N, C-alpha and C positions, 0 to 999 in steps of 0.2 A: 189707791193712800200710798203705802208701803209695802213694798217686792223684796221679799229675801226669799235668793236663788244660790242655793248650794252654797249654804253659808259653812268659813271654818273661822275655827278661832284655835290655834296648835298653841304649844311651850312646850317647851327643852326640861326635860324630868332630870339635869341636870347641866352644870355651867362646862362641863367640857365638850371640847368642839368634836360634831356626829355622836352626841349624851341622846339619849333614846327621847322621841318628842311621842306630845300626848293630846290628843284632839279635846278641849274643853268643848267646845261647841262643833257637833260634828257630821256637816253635810245638813243645815237647815233651809226649808224652803215651805214660805209661808207667805200669804195675801196679806198684810192688813188693811180693812176695808174699811169706809169714810166715816164716822162721826157713828164707832160701836165701839163699849166696852169690852177691853178684853181683861183675865186672869188668865197670869203664868204662876204655875206653882210644880210643886216637887219636894223632890229630898235636897234637903242639904246637901251641898258640891255637885248638884247635877247642870249648874250651866244657868240657873235662871238669868241671876246678876250679869252675868258673864255678857249673857244677851242681850237687855237691856242696854249694856254701857257698848256693844257690838253697832245697836241703833243708834245711840247717842255721839258717836266717837272716841269717847272714853278710851277703847280698847280699841285697836288697830286692825281690820280684818284682813284674815289668814289667806285667805282664799276666797273665794263668791260674788255674788254682787249686792247694795242693797240699791235698789231703786224707790223714789220717791216722786209720786206721781209723775210716773216712769223718767225722773232724771235721776241718772248713775251717781250716787252719793258717796259711793265707799271706800272711795282716797277723801274727803273734804273732811275741813278740822272739827272740832267741836264750835267752834264762833261760827262758822260758815252752814251748821247746821241750826243753831240758832236764828241764824239768821230768818234758815229757812218755814220756820214755824215751830221745830222742835224743841220740846222743852224734858228739862229732867232732872228727877227730886230725888236729892239721896239719900242712902238708909240713916245714914247719921250727917244730917245738916252740920254746914262747917260754922263752928262762931268766929265772932268779929270782936275781939280789944279793943274798944273806944267808938264803935260805929253803933247810932243807934238804927232802929227800925226803920225807920222816917228816912235816914240817909240810905241804908240798904236797897232800900222801896222805891228809894226815887233815882238810882244807883240805876238798878235792876229794867226798872221802868221807861222813864226819863218824864215822870211824872210828878211836878214839883205844886202844885195846884193841892192844897192840904184838902177839902170838899173830895174831890177823888181819890186821895189815898183814903179817907177816912171810907171811903162809901167801895172798896178794895178790900179794907176792914173787915166791914160789914158783912160784902161778901161769904165770909171763911168765919164768923162765927166770934173774931178777936173784938176787945171792948179797945176801943180806937184810946182813950182818956188815958186809960195803964197801958197799953201797948207802944201807944207809934212815938212816945221818948224815948223808951227804953235802949239800955244797952244791947246789943250780942252777943252776950258773952255766958260765961260759964255759969252767973246766977241765975239762967234762966234753964226753965225742964224742961225735960225731953216733949213734952208736951207742947211746951213754950215755943221751943224751936223747932217743930215737925207745923205747929199752925203758920208762925212768920215762913216757913219756905213756901209754905201749899201758897200762902198768899202772892208769893212773889210767883210763881208758878202761874197761878189762875190768871194773874194781872199782867201775864206778856201774852194773854187769849193765843195759846198755841194752834197749831192745826193739828198736831200729836202731842199729848203729854203723857210722862212716863213715871209712871211715880213706884217704886226702890223698896217694897215693906212699910209703909209709908202708917201704917200701925206699931212700927218701934216706939216705946216712952212713951204710947198715949191709952190711956186706960180705958176699961171695957164701957161706959157711955160717951164716951169721947166715939168713938168708932161709927157706931151708928149715923150720926150727924152726917160725917165725914163720907160719908156710901154716900148720904143722899146730895151734898154738895155737889161735888162731881159728877153723876147724875145725873146733875141740874145744869152743871156749867159745858157739857156734855149737851143737852137739850137746846141749851140753849148759843151755843157758839159752835155745836157741830164737831167738835173736840175731839176726836180720837184718841181713846184714853186705855194707856196699858197700866195694868197694878202685879206687880211682881207682888205675890201674899200666900200666908197658909191657912189665912182667915178666913172663914167660914163668909161672912158676913160680904167680902169681898166677891166671893166663889159665888156666892148665888144671888149678885149683883151682875155680874158681868153678861155678856150676848151668849162670849162662845172663855170657853175657858180652855186653857193648852198645858198638858202637863209635858216635862220636860225631866226627862230621864237617862242619866250618861252621855246628856251634850245632843239628844236626838227627841225628837215631839213625838210622845209617845201617844198622845193622844187628842184630840181638837175636838170641840164638838160640849154638848149642855150637861151638864150641874148632872143631871141624872146616870149620864151614860159614864163621869169620870167617877164617882162611886164609889165603884168596885175597884179602879186604881188605887185611887189617893189611898183605899186601904192597906190594897197592896205595899205601896210604895212607903206605907209610915210616913204620911205628910207629916202629922202632925207629933211635932218633936217633944210632948211633953202629954201623950197620951196617957198614962202609966198617971198622972197626976189630976186627968178631970173624966176619967172610964165614967163612962157613960153620960154625959152631963155636956148637953145639945149646947148651955148656955155660956161654956165657960172658952167656946172660940177655936175648936177644934171639930173633928166629924169622930165619930164613933161607930 
């Protein structure tokens, strides 16, 4: 499906010519297999979102190769990768004043038939009558805008779907159904799913967990094997506020 070969993303520490450079992604090798659910986690600033953006083409590859079904897409644009079947859901979705969800969904999918649009909304648990003609603006809550972007991503029926912290702005009661939805879409459409998250629910649902630390893959495997590293790397940034509470969405 997607193979990362000696992947780097390098930035300059300052603007001066010859200034010191730093590797945000530092020589990552990994093969994402077709139809599997992956969770990428690790400490803040470790390179998780940067890696996701490299795959989508939001950030340019400094060195290395991205192979999608054997094809080198390292220099491809975001649009070209989207047409190939890669979709990306941002941690902070965009809001568009004056554009309704109906308009946005039609633009993203090319679908104008209202019954098909309503079917898409139903797949992500959105009440069609209350959402289809709402404006995608600042009046929507974080959870509502997340559901809208989720619907757009799923409606594209991508081969590879990347979700950057999809639980941001989502209440605890919504996370479980969201995980179930992504698993269902993966099962029905064979969509390879990559979720960047600290949340326990996504880590437990994943077929494989990747822990990123200092731009490298510190671990790949199941949750049981990941637990000692998760504790050492302090993945849960609000650990003190949920000491011993596994229902609060973090590990201890």
